[in-house]
N, C-alpha and C positions, 0 to 999 in steps of 0.2 A: 519521299516527302509524304507524310500522312497528315490528315486533318484530325484535329482533336474532336472529341465528342461534343464539346461546347459549340464549336464552329458548325458542325453538322446539325445540331439541334437548332441553332440560330437560323441557319439557311432554311431548314424545314419550316420554321415558324414564319419566315418571310414569304415563302411560297404559299403556305396556307392562307395567310392574311391577304396576300396579293390576289389569290384565286377568289377568295370571299369578296374582296372589293370589286373585282371585275364582274363577278356573278351578280352582286347587288346592283352594280351600275347598269348592267344589261336589263335586269328586272325593272329598275326604275325607268330606264329609257323606253322600255316597251309600253309603259303606261302613259307616256306623253303623247300629246297630239302631234300629228305631222305638221311641220312648218309649211305654211302656205307660201307660194311664190308670188302671190298677189296680195300684198299687205300694204296698208297705209298707216303711217304713224302721224299722230297729231301731237305737236309740241305746244304746251301752254306754260309760259313762264319757265320754271326750272324742271317741269315734269313732262313726261310724254308717255303715250300708250299706243299700242298698235291694234288694228282690227282687220279681220278678213272682210271680203266684200259683203255688203248688205244684199246686193243683187248681182248675180253672176251666172253666165250661161256656159260654163265650162270652156271658156276661150272663144266661143262664137258670139257674134253680136246679139244683143238682146232684141227680141222682136218688139214691135210697137205695143202689142198687148202686154208683154213682160215689163216694158218700161212704165206703162200706166199702172199695172199692178204694183210695181216697185214703189212708185210715188205714193200710192194709196197706203201701202204697208208702212212706208216711212212716216207719213202723216199720223197714222195710228200709234206708231212707236214713239214719235215725238210727244204725242198727247199723254201716253201712259208712262213716259219716262224710261223706256227700255232701250233707247239708243246708247251706245258708248258715250259717256259724258265726263266733263271736267268742269270744275269751278274755275272761274276766270275773274280777274279784276281789270279795270281799265288801264292800269299801269303795266299789265303783263304784255308779253309779245307772243304772237301766234305764228306757227309755221307748220307746213305739211311736208312729210317725206313719203316717198313711194319706193317700192321695191324696184330693182333694175328691170324686171320683166314688164312692169307697168310703164316705166320711163321709156323703154325701147319702143313701145307702141305710141305712146303719147297720152297726155292727161291734162286736166284743168281742175281748179278748185275755187270755190267761192263761198261766201256766207250770205244769209238773208238779212244782213245788216248793212251798215254803211249809210251814206248820206242819201236823202230822198232824191236828189238830182241825178244819182246814178241808178235810179230804178229800184232802190232798196236792196241792192246787191253790192258786195265788196269782193273784188277779184283777188284771190290769194295767189293763184297761178293761172296764167292765160296760155292755153295751147302749148304747154311745155312738152318738149320731146328730148329724150336722152338726158334729161335733168331729173335728179332724184329728190331735190329739195326746193321748196317754193321760196325760201328766204324767210326772214322773220319780220313781221309787221306789227305795229302797235295795235293792241286789242281795241283801243278806243276808236279806231277807224273802222273796225270790222264788226262790232257788236250792234245788235238792234235794241230798241228801247224797251221791248217786252221783258227782258231779263233772260230769255231763252233764245239763243242764237243757233241756227242750224248751219253746220258746215257740210258742204257737199263736195265730194271728190269724184270725178268721172274719168274712167279710162276710155279714150277714144283716139282714133287716128286723125291727126289734124287735116289730112288729105280727104278724109271721109267723116266729117263731124257728126253726121247722123247715125253712124255705126258706133253704138255704145257697147262696150265689152264688160264693164264692171262699174258699180256705183257703191260708194261708201258714204255713210252719214254719221256725223258726230253732233252732240249737243253741248253747247257751252252755257253754263249757268252763271250769270253775272253776280258777283259778290261785292259788297262794300269793301273799300280799302281798309 
């Protein structure tokens, strides 16, 4: 049984195209950033986006000085608008998702919004462990009156709440419906 010249040419073309596709895919993948195992995803309405930690000490707890520097840096980033941000309306729902690595250690999330009786904070997730999603809450409960709401997510062990391993900040910009 012999193969025709057409079949051989077709097989050769498939091999060349396949090799080119694999080579191009490898070149493309090599220019991509490494995926972090410490990511947090903020979901607002029907959209979501992920971010790496704003402050992180390579898996070790942040020192008190690093925590203070992190808060100062976050305040400046909020003022100049360089935090990851999303537009939000009061009719949207907000949720926070964390990578399994963050969920394994433990985490919590809140906003600087909410009712004054709760100290101006709204809890999105309270000392969650082994849970990767906060659930979805009405934005109307979590936003503050300034129009710029800060969402804070902290990776911490519930057994050692003073040991903070990572901090993420997001900014929500309130829009009219």
